[in-house]
PDB file with SEQRES, HELIX, SHEET and CRYST1 records, atoms N, CA, C and O in Angstrom:
SEQRES   1 A   84  MET THR GLN HIS SER SER GLY PRO LEU GLN PRO THR ASN          
SEQRES   2 A   84  ARG TRP SER LEU LEU ALA ALA LEU ALA ALA ALA THR PHE          
SEQRES   3 A   84  VAL PRO LEU LEU LEU SER ALA PRO ALA GLU ALA HIS MET          
SEQRES   4 A   84  LYS GLY MET PHE LYS THR LYS GLN GLU ALA GLU GLN ARG          
SEQRES   5 A   84  ALA ALA GLU LEU LYS CYS LYS GLY ALA PHE ALA MET GLY          
SEQRES   6 A   84  SER LEU TRP MET PRO CYS ALA SER GLU GLN VAL LEU HIS          
SEQRES   7 A   84  LYS ALA LEU GLN ASN GLU                                      
HELIX    1 AA1 PRO A   11  MET A   39  1                                  29    
HELIX    2 AA2 LYS A   46  GLU A   55  1                                  10    
HELIX    3 AA3 GLU A   74  ASN A   83  1                                  10    
SHEET    1 AA1 2 ALA A  61  MET A  64  0                                        
SHEET    2 AA1 2 LEU A  67  PRO A  70 -1                                        
CRYST1    1.000    1.000    1.000  90.00  90.00  90.00 P 1           1          
ATOM      1  N   MET A   1      22.082  36.709 -27.495  1.00  0.00           N  
ATOM      2  CA  MET A   1      20.946  36.096 -28.134  1.00  0.00           C  
ATOM      3  C   MET A   1      20.739  34.709 -27.532  1.00  0.00           C  
ATOM      4  O   MET A   1      21.707  33.983 -27.301  1.00  0.00           O  
ATOM      5  N   THR A   2      19.516  34.345 -27.284  1.00  0.00           N  
ATOM      6  CA  THR A   2      19.210  33.045 -26.673  1.00  0.00           C  
ATOM      7  C   THR A   2      19.013  31.995 -27.746  1.00  0.00           C  
ATOM      8  O   THR A   2      18.489  32.259 -28.829  1.00  0.00           O  
ATOM      9  N   GLN A   3      19.448  30.807 -27.407  1.00  0.00           N  
ATOM     10  CA  GLN A   3      19.303  29.696 -28.342  1.00  0.00           C  
ATOM     11  C   GLN A   3      17.995  28.977 -28.037  1.00  0.00           C  
ATOM     12  O   GLN A   3      17.708  28.664 -26.882  1.00  0.00           O  
ATOM     13  N   HIS A   4      17.206  28.717 -29.071  1.00  0.00           N  
ATOM     14  CA  HIS A   4      15.923  28.047 -28.906  1.00  0.00           C  
ATOM     15  C   HIS A   4      15.994  26.646 -29.495  1.00  0.00           C  
ATOM     16  O   HIS A   4      16.709  26.398 -30.466  1.00  0.00           O  
ATOM     17  N   SER A   5      15.259  25.761 -28.903  1.00  0.00           N  
ATOM     18  CA  SER A   5      15.184  24.395 -29.404  1.00  0.00           C  
ATOM     19  C   SER A   5      14.374  24.382 -30.688  1.00  0.00           C  
ATOM     20  O   SER A   5      13.438  25.164 -30.857  1.00  0.00           O  
ATOM     21  N   SER A   6      14.743  23.491 -31.580  1.00  0.00           N  
ATOM     22  CA  SER A   6      13.997  23.420 -32.840  1.00  0.00           C  
ATOM     23  C   SER A   6      12.791  22.504 -32.738  1.00  0.00           C  
ATOM     24  O   SER A   6      11.930  22.532 -33.617  1.00  0.00           O  
ATOM     25  N   GLY A   7      12.701  21.678 -31.674  1.00  0.00           N  
ATOM     26  CA  GLY A   7      11.583  20.748 -31.503  1.00  0.00           C  
ATOM     27  C   GLY A   7      10.376  21.444 -30.911  1.00  0.00           C  
ATOM     28  O   GLY A   7      10.436  22.626 -30.572  1.00  0.00           O  
ATOM     29  N   PRO A   8       9.273  20.708 -30.786  1.00  0.00           N  
ATOM     30  CA  PRO A   8       8.042  21.297 -30.276  1.00  0.00           C  
ATOM     31  C   PRO A   8       8.117  21.662 -28.792  1.00  0.00           C  
ATOM     32  O   PRO A   8       7.370  22.529 -28.338  1.00  0.00           O  
ATOM     33  N   LEU A   9       9.011  21.011 -28.023  1.00  0.00           N  
ATOM     34  CA  LEU A   9       9.137  21.327 -26.606  1.00  0.00           C  
ATOM     35  C   LEU A   9      10.523  21.872 -26.314  1.00  0.00           C  
ATOM     36  O   LEU A   9      11.525  21.342 -26.795  1.00  0.00           O  
ATOM     37  N   GLN A  10      10.570  22.919 -25.535  1.00  0.00           N  
ATOM     38  CA  GLN A  10      11.852  23.462 -25.116  1.00  0.00           C  
ATOM     39  C   GLN A  10      12.454  22.494 -24.097  1.00  0.00           C  
ATOM     40  O   GLN A  10      11.710  21.737 -23.473  1.00  0.00           O  
ATOM     41  N   PRO A  11      13.771  22.494 -23.907  1.00  0.00           N  
ATOM     42  CA  PRO A  11      14.411  21.542 -22.988  1.00  0.00           C  
ATOM     43  C   PRO A  11      13.804  21.539 -21.587  1.00  0.00           C  
ATOM     44  O   PRO A  11      13.596  20.470 -21.012  1.00  0.00           O  
ATOM     45  N   THR A  12      13.516  22.712 -21.028  1.00  0.00           N  
ATOM     46  CA  THR A  12      12.945  22.747 -19.681  1.00  0.00           C  
ATOM     47  C   THR A  12      11.556  22.129 -19.668  1.00  0.00           C  
ATOM     48  O   THR A  12      11.184  21.474 -18.694  1.00  0.00           O  
ATOM     49  N   ASN A  13      10.787  22.323 -20.725  1.00  0.00           N  
ATOM     50  CA  ASN A  13       9.462  21.725 -20.797  1.00  0.00           C  
ATOM     51  C   ASN A  13       9.547  20.203 -20.922  1.00  0.00           C  
ATOM     52  O   ASN A  13       8.714  19.485 -20.369  1.00  0.00           O  
ATOM     53  N   ARG A  14      10.547  19.718 -21.643  1.00  0.00           N  
ATOM     54  CA  ARG A  14      10.724  18.262 -21.771  1.00  0.00           C  
ATOM     55  C   ARG A  14      11.010  17.636 -20.416  1.00  0.00           C  
ATOM     56  O   ARG A  14      10.454  16.589 -20.083  1.00  0.00           O  
ATOM     57  N   TRP A  15      11.886  18.281 -19.622  1.00  0.00           N  
ATOM     58  CA  TRP A  15      12.207  17.743 -18.297  1.00  0.00           C  
ATOM     59  C   TRP A  15      10.997  17.804 -17.383  1.00  0.00           C  
ATOM     60  O   TRP A  15      10.771  16.884 -16.597  1.00  0.00           O  
ATOM     61  N   SER A  16      10.223  18.861 -17.471  1.00  0.00           N  
ATOM     62  CA  SER A  16       9.010  18.969 -16.655  1.00  0.00           C  
ATOM     63  C   SER A  16       8.024  17.879 -17.022  1.00  0.00           C  
ATOM     64  O   SER A  16       7.409  17.268 -16.148  1.00  0.00           O  
ATOM     65  N   LEU A  17       7.874  17.636 -18.309  1.00  0.00           N  
ATOM     66  CA  LEU A  17       6.964  16.593 -18.777  1.00  0.00           C  
ATOM     67  C   LEU A  17       7.459  15.220 -18.322  1.00  0.00           C  
ATOM     68  O   LEU A  17       6.670  14.397 -17.857  1.00  0.00           O  
ATOM     69  N   LEU A  18       8.751  14.975 -18.453  1.00  0.00           N  
ATOM     70  CA  LEU A  18       9.327  13.706 -18.015  1.00  0.00           C  
ATOM     71  C   LEU A  18       9.118  13.499 -16.513  1.00  0.00           C  
ATOM     72  O   LEU A  18       8.746  12.408 -16.081  1.00  0.00           O  
ATOM     73  N   ALA A  19       9.358  14.544 -15.720  1.00  0.00           N  
ATOM     74  CA  ALA A  19       9.175  14.452 -14.269  1.00  0.00           C  
ATOM     75  C   ALA A  19       7.711  14.184 -13.926  1.00  0.00           C  
ATOM     76  O   ALA A  19       7.420  13.383 -13.038  1.00  0.00           O  
ATOM     77  N   ALA A  20       6.802  14.842 -14.616  1.00  0.00           N  
ATOM     78  CA  ALA A  20       5.373  14.639 -14.362  1.00  0.00           C  
ATOM     79  C   ALA A  20       4.953  13.216 -14.717  1.00  0.00           C  
ATOM     80  O   ALA A  20       4.185  12.591 -13.985  1.00  0.00           O  
ATOM     81  N   LEU A  21       5.453  12.707 -15.835  1.00  0.00           N  
ATOM     82  CA  LEU A  21       5.125  11.330 -16.230  1.00  0.00           C  
ATOM     83  C   LEU A  21       5.690  10.329 -15.231  1.00  0.00           C  
ATOM     84  O   LEU A  21       5.014   9.363 -14.878  1.00  0.00           O  
ATOM     85  N   ALA A  22       6.907  10.542 -14.775  1.00  0.00           N  
ATOM     86  CA  ALA A  22       7.513   9.648 -13.793  1.00  0.00           C  
ATOM     87  C   ALA A  22       6.719   9.672 -12.489  1.00  0.00           C  
ATOM     88  O   ALA A  22       6.457   8.626 -11.897  1.00  0.00           O  
ATOM     89  N   ALA A  23       6.343  10.860 -12.050  1.00  0.00           N  
ATOM     90  CA  ALA A  23       5.568  10.977 -10.818  1.00  0.00           C  
ATOM     91  C   ALA A  23       4.209  10.293 -10.962  1.00  0.00           C  
ATOM     92  O   ALA A  23       3.771   9.585 -10.056  1.00  0.00           O  
ATOM     93  N   ALA A  24       3.552  10.502 -12.083  1.00  0.00           N  
ATOM     94  CA  ALA A  24       2.239   9.898 -12.295  1.00  0.00           C  
ATOM     95  C   ALA A  24       2.325   8.380 -12.361  1.00  0.00           C  
ATOM     96  O   ALA A  24       1.376   7.686 -11.999  1.00  0.00           O  
ATOM     97  N   THR A  25       3.456   7.865 -12.820  1.00  0.00           N  
ATOM     98  CA  THR A  25       3.623   6.424 -12.963  1.00  0.00           C  
ATOM     99  C   THR A  25       4.072   5.765 -11.673  1.00  0.00           C  
ATOM    100  O   THR A  25       3.503   4.749 -11.276  1.00  0.00           O  
ATOM    101  N   PHE A  26       5.079   6.319 -11.008  1.00  0.00           N  
ATOM    102  CA  PHE A  26       5.706   5.626  -9.896  1.00  0.00           C  
ATOM    103  C   PHE A  26       5.223   6.032  -8.510  1.00  0.00           C  
ATOM    104  O   PHE A  26       5.218   5.194  -7.609  1.00  0.00           O  
ATOM    105  N   VAL A  27       4.826   7.254  -8.306  1.00  0.00           N  
ATOM    106  CA  VAL A  27       4.408   7.679  -6.969  1.00  0.00           C  
ATOM    107  C   VAL A  27       3.207   6.869  -6.477  1.00  0.00           C  
ATOM    108  O   VAL A  27       3.218   6.432  -5.326  1.00  0.00           O  
ATOM    109  N   PRO A  28       2.173   6.650  -7.291  1.00  0.00           N  
ATOM    110  CA  PRO A  28       1.066   5.823  -6.782  1.00  0.00           C  
ATOM    111  C   PRO A  28       1.516   4.415  -6.383  1.00  0.00           C  
ATOM    112  O   PRO A  28       0.992   3.851  -5.422  1.00  0.00           O  
ATOM    113  N   LEU A  29       2.470   3.850  -7.103  1.00  0.00           N  
ATOM    114  CA  LEU A  29       2.971   2.522  -6.756  1.00  0.00           C  
ATOM    115  C   LEU A  29       3.688   2.550  -5.415  1.00  0.00           C  
ATOM    116  O   LEU A  29       3.514   1.648  -4.595  1.00  0.00           O  
ATOM    117  N   LEU A  30       4.485   3.573  -5.193  1.00  0.00           N  
ATOM    118  CA  LEU A  30       5.239   3.679  -3.947  1.00  0.00           C  
ATOM    119  C   LEU A  30       4.316   3.927  -2.764  1.00  0.00           C  
ATOM    120  O   LEU A  30       4.542   3.401  -1.674  1.00  0.00           O  
ATOM    121  N   LEU A  31       3.291   4.716  -2.973  1.00  0.00           N  
ATOM    122  CA  LEU A  31       2.393   5.041  -1.881  1.00  0.00           C  
ATOM    123  C   LEU A  31       1.404   3.922  -1.594  1.00  0.00           C  
ATOM    124  O   LEU A  31       1.047   3.699  -0.437  1.00  0.00           O  
ATOM    125  N   SER A  32       0.961   3.222  -2.617  1.00  0.00           N  
ATOM    126  CA  SER A  32      -0.099   2.247  -2.405  1.00  0.00           C  
ATOM    127  C   SER A  32       0.407   0.866  -2.056  1.00  0.00           C  
ATOM    128  O   SER A  32      -0.325   0.112  -1.415  1.00  0.00           O  
ATOM    129  N   ALA A  33       1.606   0.492  -2.435  1.00  0.00           N  
ATOM    130  CA  ALA A  33       2.066  -0.874  -2.191  1.00  0.00           C  
ATOM    131  C   ALA A  33       2.076  -1.239  -0.711  1.00  0.00           C  
ATOM    132  O   ALA A  33       1.497  -2.262  -0.347  1.00  0.00           O  
ATOM    133  N   PRO A  34       2.712  -0.445   0.166  1.00  0.00           N  
ATOM    134  CA  PRO A  34       2.678  -0.823   1.576  1.00  0.00           C  
ATOM    135  C   PRO A  34       1.269  -0.792   2.148  1.00  0.00           C  
ATOM    136  O   PRO A  34       0.881  -1.686   2.899  1.00  0.00           O  
ATOM    137  N   ALA A  35       0.515   0.216   1.803  1.00  0.00           N  
ATOM    138  CA  ALA A  35      -0.849   0.315   2.301  1.00  0.00           C  
ATOM    139  C   ALA A  35      -1.687  -0.845   1.815  1.00  0.00           C  
ATOM    140  O   ALA A  35      -2.465  -1.420   2.576  1.00  0.00           O  
ATOM    141  N   GLU A  36      -1.533  -1.185   0.565  1.00  0.00           N  
ATOM    142  CA  GLU A  36      -2.308  -2.290   0.013  1.00  0.00           C  
ATOM    143  C   GLU A  36      -1.916  -3.602   0.668  1.00  0.00           C  
ATOM    144  O   GLU A  36      -2.781  -4.431   0.949  1.00  0.00           O  
ATOM    145  N   ALA A  37      -0.642  -3.804   0.913  1.00  0.00           N  
ATOM    146  CA  ALA A  37      -0.197  -5.033   1.558  1.00  0.00           C  
ATOM    147  C   ALA A  37      -0.783  -5.128   2.961  1.00  0.00           C  
ATOM    148  O   ALA A  37      -1.213  -6.202   3.381  1.00  0.00           O  
ATOM    149  N   HIS A  38      -0.802  -4.028   3.679  1.00  0.00           N  
ATOM    150  CA  HIS A  38      -1.362  -4.032   5.025  1.00  0.00           C  
ATOM    151  C   HIS A  38      -2.867  -4.225   4.969  1.00  0.00           C  
ATOM    152  O   HIS A  38      -3.436  -4.889   5.835  1.00  0.00           O  
ATOM    153  N   MET A  39      -3.517  -3.659   3.972  1.00  0.00           N  
ATOM    154  CA  MET A  39      -4.968  -3.760   3.857  1.00  0.00           C  
ATOM    155  C   MET A  39      -5.424  -5.192   3.607  1.00  0.00           C  
ATOM    156  O   MET A  39      -6.563  -5.531   3.927  1.00  0.00           O  
ATOM    157  N   LYS A  40      -4.577  -6.031   3.050  1.00  0.00           N  
ATOM    158  CA  LYS A  40      -4.958  -7.413   2.807  1.00  0.00           C  
ATOM    159  C   LYS A  40      -5.225  -8.142   4.116  1.00  0.00           C  
ATOM    160  O   LYS A  40      -5.947  -9.140   4.127  1.00  0.00           O  
ATOM    161  N   GLY A  41      -4.665  -7.670   5.208  1.00  0.00           N  
ATOM    162  CA  GLY A  41      -4.884  -8.283   6.510  1.00  0.00           C  
ATOM    163  C   GLY A  41      -5.945  -7.588   7.331  1.00  0.00           C  
ATOM    164  O   GLY A  41      -6.114  -7.883   8.514  1.00  0.00           O  
ATOM    165  N   MET A  42      -6.667  -6.660   6.707  1.00  0.00           N  
ATOM    166  CA  MET A  42      -7.703  -5.919   7.414  1.00  0.00           C  
ATOM    167  C   MET A  42      -9.061  -6.266   6.822  1.00  0.00           C  
ATOM    168  O   MET A  42      -9.207  -6.421   5.610  1.00  0.00           O  
ATOM    169  N   PHE A  43     -10.037  -6.383   7.685  1.00  0.00           N  
ATOM    170  CA  PHE A  43     -11.356  -6.823   7.264  1.00  0.00           C  
ATOM    171  C   PHE A  43     -12.431  -5.877   7.774  1.00  0.00           C  
ATOM    172  O   PHE A  43     -12.259  -5.208   8.793  1.00  0.00           O  
ATOM    173  N   LYS A  44     -13.538  -5.832   7.051  1.00  0.00           N  
ATOM    174  CA  LYS A  44     -14.640  -4.940   7.428  1.00  0.00           C  
ATOM    175  C   LYS A  44     -15.400  -5.459   8.644  1.00  0.00           C  
ATOM    176  O   LYS A  44     -15.957  -4.672   9.410  1.00  0.00           O  
ATOM    177  N   THR A  45     -15.426  -6.783   8.827  1.00  0.00           N  
ATOM    178  CA  THR A  45     -16.168  -7.338   9.955  1.00  0.00           C  
ATOM    179  C   THR A  45     -15.255  -8.171  10.856  1.00  0.00           C  
ATOM    180  O   THR A  45     -14.230  -8.701  10.426  1.00  0.00           O  
ATOM    181  N   LYS A  46     -15.660  -8.263  12.098  1.00  0.00           N  
ATOM    182  CA  LYS A  46     -14.926  -9.069  13.062  1.00  0.00           C  
ATOM    183  C   LYS A  46     -14.951 -10.540  12.651  1.00  0.00           C  
ATOM    184  O   LYS A  46     -13.959 -11.251  12.815  1.00  0.00           O  
ATOM    185  N   GLN A  47     -16.078 -10.991  12.121  1.00  0.00           N  
ATOM    186  CA  GLN A  47     -16.219 -12.393  11.708  1.00  0.00           C  
ATOM    187  C   GLN A  47     -15.225 -12.757  10.608  1.00  0.00           C  
ATOM    188  O   GLN A  47     -14.644 -13.842  10.632  1.00  0.00           O  
ATOM    189  N   GLU A  48     -15.026 -11.859   9.644  1.00  0.00           N  
ATOM    190  CA  GLU A  48     -14.054 -12.120   8.577  1.00  0.00           C  
ATOM    191  C   GLU A  48     -12.640 -12.230   9.147  1.00  0.00           C  
ATOM    192  O   GLU A  48     -11.864 -13.095   8.740  1.00  0.00           O  
ATOM    193  N   ALA A  49     -12.317 -11.359  10.078  1.00  0.00           N  
ATOM    194  CA  ALA A  49     -10.991 -11.388  10.706  1.00  0.00           C  
ATOM    195  C   ALA A  49     -10.811 -12.668  11.513  1.00  0.00           C  
ATOM    196  O   ALA A  49      -9.725 -13.247  11.522  1.00  0.00           O  
ATOM    197  N   GLU A  50     -11.864 -13.114  12.190  1.00  0.00           N  
ATOM    198  CA  GLU A  50     -11.788 -14.352  12.962  1.00  0.00           C  
ATOM    199  C   GLU A  50     -11.610 -15.567  12.050  1.00  0.00           C  
ATOM    200  O   GLU A  50     -10.928 -16.524  12.418  1.00  0.00           O  
ATOM    201  N   GLN A  51     -12.218 -15.532  10.867  1.00  0.00           N  
ATOM    202  CA  GLN A  51     -12.030 -16.620   9.897  1.00  0.00           C  
ATOM    203  C   GLN A  51     -10.566 -16.682   9.463  1.00  0.00           C  
ATOM    204  O   GLN A  51      -9.986 -17.763   9.372  1.00  0.00           O  
ATOM    205  N   ARG A  52      -9.979 -15.529   9.200  1.00  0.00           N  
ATOM    206  CA  ARG A  52      -8.561 -15.482   8.811  1.00  0.00           C  
ATOM    207  C   ARG A  52      -7.686 -15.936   9.979  1.00  0.00           C  
ATOM    208  O   ARG A  52      -6.663 -16.589   9.776  1.00  0.00           O  
ATOM    209  N   ALA A  53      -8.092 -15.586  11.202  1.00  0.00           N  
ATOM    210  CA  ALA A  53      -7.341 -16.020  12.384  1.00  0.00           C  
ATOM    211  C   ALA A  53      -7.301 -17.542  12.449  1.00  0.00           C  
ATOM    212  O   ALA A  53      -6.263 -18.123  12.765  1.00  0.00           O  
ATOM    213  N   ALA A  54      -8.416 -18.186  12.154  1.00  0.00           N  
ATOM    214  CA  ALA A  54      -8.455 -19.652  12.168  1.00  0.00           C  
ATOM    215  C   ALA A  54      -7.482 -20.221  11.142  1.00  0.00           C  
ATOM    216  O   ALA A  54      -6.810 -21.218  11.409  1.00  0.00           O  
ATOM    217  N   GLU A  55      -7.402 -19.593   9.971  1.00  0.00           N  
ATOM    218  CA  GLU A  55      -6.459 -20.039   8.938  1.00  0.00           C  
ATOM    219  C   GLU A  55      -5.016 -19.879   9.410  1.00  0.00           C  
ATOM    220  O   GLU A  55      -4.148 -20.679   9.063  1.00  0.00           O  
ATOM    221  N   LEU A  56      -4.771 -18.839  10.202  1.00  0.00           N  
ATOM    222  CA  LEU A  56      -3.422 -18.565  10.712  1.00  0.00           C  
ATOM    223  C   LEU A  56      -3.112 -19.349  11.994  1.00  0.00           C  
ATOM    224  O   LEU A  56      -2.011 -19.267  12.536  1.00  0.00           O  
ATOM    225  N   LYS A  57      -4.101 -20.106  12.461  1.00  0.00           N  
ATOM    226  CA  LYS A  57      -3.967 -20.904  13.690  1.00  0.00           C  
ATOM    227  C   LYS A  57      -3.764 -20.017  14.926  1.00  0.00           C  
ATOM    228  O   LYS A  57      -2.967 -20.330  15.811  1.00  0.00           O  
ATOM    229  N   CYS A  58      -4.502 -18.908  14.962  1.00  0.00           N  
ATOM    230  CA  CYS A  58      -4.562 -18.066  16.145  1.00  0.00           C  
ATOM    231  C   CYS A  58      -6.043 -17.805  16.417  1.00  0.00           C  
ATOM    232  O   CYS A  58      -6.895 -18.186  15.615  1.00  0.00           O  
ATOM    233  N   LYS A  59      -6.346 -17.172  17.516  1.00  0.00           N  
ATOM    234  CA  LYS A  59      -7.744 -16.953  17.887  1.00  0.00           C  
ATOM    235  C   LYS A  59      -8.036 -15.475  18.046  1.00  0.00           C  
ATOM    236  O   LYS A  59      -7.166 -14.680  18.402  1.00  0.00           O  
ATOM    237  N   GLY A  60      -9.288 -15.128  17.774  1.00  0.00           N  
ATOM    238  CA  GLY A  60      -9.765 -13.781  18.030  1.00  0.00           C  
ATOM    239  C   GLY A  60      -9.547 -12.811  16.886  1.00  0.00           C  
ATOM    240  O   GLY A  60      -9.127 -13.179  15.789  1.00  0.00           O  
ATOM    241  N   ALA A  61      -9.847 -11.562  17.185  1.00  0.00           N  
ATOM    242  CA  ALA A  61      -9.682 -10.460  16.235  1.00  0.00           C  
ATOM    243  C   ALA A  61      -9.570  -9.177  17.052  1.00  0.00           C  
ATOM    244  O   ALA A  61     -10.103  -9.094  18.159  1.00  0.00           O  
ATOM    245  N   PHE A  62      -8.890  -8.195  16.519  1.00  0.00           N  
ATOM    246  CA  PHE A  62      -8.780  -6.916  17.212  1.00  0.00           C  
ATOM    247  C   PHE A  62      -9.071  -5.780  16.248  1.00  0.00           C  
ATOM    248  O   PHE A  62      -8.817  -5.871  15.047  1.00  0.00           O  
ATOM    249  N   ALA A  63      -9.613  -4.707  16.810  1.00  0.00           N  
ATOM    250  CA  ALA A  63      -9.997  -3.553  15.998  1.00  0.00           C  
ATOM    251  C   ALA A  63      -8.774  -2.700  15.683  1.00  0.00           C  
ATOM    252  O   ALA A  63      -7.889  -2.510  16.518  1.00  0.00           O  
ATOM    253  N   MET A  64      -8.751  -2.192  14.450  1.00  0.00           N  
ATOM    254  CA  MET A  64      -7.726  -1.243  14.013  1.00  0.00           C  
ATOM    255  C   MET A  64      -8.508  -0.131  13.321  1.00  0.00           C  
ATOM    256  O   MET A  64      -8.792  -0.194  12.125  1.00  0.00           O  
ATOM    257  N   GLY A  65      -8.844   0.882  14.105  1.00  0.00           N  
ATOM    258  CA  GLY A  65      -9.722   1.920  13.583  1.00  0.00           C  
ATOM    259  C   GLY A  65     -11.108   1.331  13.378  1.00  0.00           C  
ATOM    260  O   GLY A  65     -11.686   0.750  14.296  1.00  0.00           O  
ATOM    261  N   SER A  66     -11.637   1.482  12.178  1.00  0.00           N  
ATOM    262  CA  SER A  66     -12.969   0.945  11.878  1.00  0.00           C  
ATOM    263  C   SER A  66     -12.899  -0.448  11.256  1.00  0.00           C  
ATOM    264  O   SER A  66     -13.931  -1.026  10.915  1.00  0.00           O  
ATOM    265  N   LEU A  67     -11.688  -0.992  11.105  1.00  0.00           N  
ATOM    266  CA  LEU A  67     -11.516  -2.314  10.505  1.00  0.00           C  
ATOM    267  C   LEU A  67     -11.048  -3.316  11.554  1.00  0.00           C  
ATOM    268  O   LEU A  67     -10.739  -2.955  12.689  1.00  0.00           O  
ATOM    269  N   TRP A  68     -11.005  -4.580  11.148  1.00  0.00           N  
ATOM    270  CA  TRP A  68     -10.622  -5.662  12.051  1.00  0.00           C  
ATOM    271  C   TRP A  68      -9.433  -6.422  11.498  1.00  0.00           C  
ATOM    272  O   TRP A  68      -9.291  -6.589  10.287  1.00  0.00           O  
ATOM    273  N   MET A  69      -8.571  -6.885  12.414  1.00  0.00           N  
ATOM    274  CA  MET A  69      -7.414  -7.689  12.030  1.00  0.00           C  
ATOM    275  C   MET A  69      -7.482  -9.014  12.781  1.00  0.00           C  
ATOM    276  O   MET A  69      -8.004  -9.067  13.895  1.00  0.00           O  
ATOM    277  N   PRO A  70      -6.955 -10.094  12.177  1.00  0.00           N  
ATOM    278  CA  PRO A  70      -7.014 -11.413  12.823  1.00  0.00           C  
ATOM    279  C   PRO A  70      -6.063 -11.531  14.011  1.00  0.00           C  
ATOM    280  O   PRO A  70      -5.096 -10.778  14.130  1.00  0.00           O  
ATOM    281  N   CYS A  71      -6.355 -12.485  14.879  1.00  0.00           N  
ATOM    282  CA  CYS A  71      -5.580 -12.824  16.079  1.00  0.00           C  
ATOM    283  C   CYS A  71      -5.955 -11.875  17.223  1.00  0.00           C  
ATOM    284  O   CYS A  71      -6.648 -10.879  17.017  1.00  0.00           O  
ATOM    285  N   ALA A  72      -5.489 -12.198  18.415  1.00  0.00           N  
ATOM    286  CA  ALA A  72      -5.861 -11.433  19.603  1.00  0.00           C  
ATOM    287  C   ALA A  72      -5.181 -10.064  19.671  1.00  0.00           C  
ATOM    288  O   ALA A  72      -5.713  -9.128  20.267  1.00  0.00           O  
ATOM    289  N   SER A  73      -4.000  -9.958  19.055  1.00  0.00           N  
ATOM    290  CA  SER A  73      -3.259  -8.690  19.077  1.00  0.00           C  
ATOM    291  C   SER A  73      -2.343  -8.633  17.853  1.00  0.00           C  
ATOM    292  O   SER A  73      -2.161  -9.623  17.144  1.00  0.00           O  
ATOM    293  N   GLU A  74      -1.781  -7.468  17.630  1.00  0.00           N  
ATOM    294  CA  GLU A  74      -0.880  -7.317  16.493  1.00  0.00           C  
ATOM    295  C   GLU A  74       0.383  -8.162  16.683  1.00  0.00           C  
ATOM    296  O   GLU A  74       0.922  -8.707  15.720  1.00  0.00           O  
ATOM    297  N   GLN A  75       0.844  -8.267  17.917  1.00  0.00           N  
ATOM    298  CA  GLN A  75       2.020  -9.073  18.210  1.00  0.00           C  
ATOM    299  C   GLN A  75       1.756 -10.548  17.874  1.00  0.00           C  
ATOM    300  O   GLN A  75       2.598 -11.210  17.267  1.00  0.00           O  
ATOM    301  N   VAL A  76       0.596 -11.052  18.266  1.00  0.00           N  
ATOM    302  CA  VAL A  76       0.239 -12.446  17.974  1.00  0.00           C  
ATOM    303  C   VAL A  76       0.070 -12.628  16.467  1.00  0.00           C  
ATOM    304  O   VAL A  76       0.467 -13.656  15.919  1.00  0.00           O  
ATOM    305  N   LEU A  77      -0.512 -11.644  15.800  1.00  0.00           N  
ATOM    306  CA  LEU A  77      -0.692 -11.703  14.347  1.00  0.00           C  
ATOM    307  C   LEU A  77       0.657 -11.817  13.646  1.00  0.00           C  
ATOM    308  O   LEU A  77       0.823 -12.658  12.763  1.00  0.00           O  
ATOM    309  N   HIS A  78       1.613 -10.988  14.024  1.00  0.00           N  
ATOM    310  CA  HIS A  78       2.933 -11.030  13.369  1.00  0.00           C  
ATOM    311  C   HIS A  78       3.612 -12.380  13.577  1.00  0.00           C  
ATOM    312  O   HIS A  78       4.247 -12.910  12.665  1.00  0.00           O  
ATOM    313  N   LYS A  79       3.478 -12.926  14.764  1.00  0.00           N  
ATOM    314  CA  LYS A  79       4.057 -14.239  15.020  1.00  0.00           C  
ATOM    315  C   LYS A  79       3.383 -15.301  14.162  1.00  0.00           C  
ATOM    316  O   LYS A  79       4.056 -16.171  13.611  1.00  0.00           O  
ATOM    317  N   ALA A  80       2.057 -15.236  14.045  1.00  0.00           N  
ATOM    318  CA  ALA A  80       1.311 -16.191  13.223  1.00  0.00           C  
ATOM    319  C   ALA A  80       1.710 -16.064  11.754  1.00  0.00           C  
ATOM    320  O   ALA A  80       1.831 -17.070  11.055  1.00  0.00           O  
ATOM    321  N   LEU A  81       1.913 -14.836  11.284  1.00  0.00           N  
ATOM    322  CA  LEU A  81       2.307 -14.644   9.878  1.00  0.00           C  
ATOM    323  C   LEU A  81       3.694 -15.195   9.619  1.00  0.00           C  
ATOM    324  O   LEU A  81       3.960 -15.707   8.532  1.00  0.00           O  
ATOM    325  N   GLN A  82       4.583 -15.100  10.593  1.00  0.00           N  
ATOM    326  CA  GLN A  82       5.932 -15.667  10.427  1.00  0.00           C  
ATOM    327  C   GLN A  82       5.880 -17.179  10.326  1.00  0.00           C  
ATOM    328  O   GLN A  82       6.702 -17.790   9.643  1.00  0.00           O  
ATOM    329  N   ASN A  83       4.917 -17.785  11.003  1.00  0.00           N  
ATOM    330  CA  ASN A  83       4.789 -19.244  11.003  1.00  0.00           C  
ATOM    331  C   ASN A  83       3.984 -19.779   9.821  1.00  0.00           C  
ATOM    332  O   ASN A  83       3.913 -20.990   9.609  1.00  0.00           O  
ATOM    333  N   GLU A  84       3.386 -18.882   9.062  1.00  0.00           N  
ATOM    334  CA  GLU A  84       2.530 -19.301   7.927  1.00  0.00           C  
ATOM    335  C   GLU A  84       3.342 -19.928   6.819  1.00  0.00           C  
ATOM    336  O   GLU A  84       2.786 -20.333   5.799  1.00  0.00           O  
TER     337      GLU A  84                                                      
END                                                                             
């Protein structure tokens, strides 16, 4: 004879619900944090990226897909960010 839980959720359902809640809460944070941090250095226009380059004391902007990043290259950008 199988033993049944007396509560509204069976033990396996409770673990499934807990796993789903954890995934819904933490997975978006894990996936979006690095992307969001990188996106802060990406701009829709070359002019915006060049303005940020001036703040970082570097020159120019470079394309990254359809967006723009400050400084002449990614290597120069990383060096400028270290000096910020």
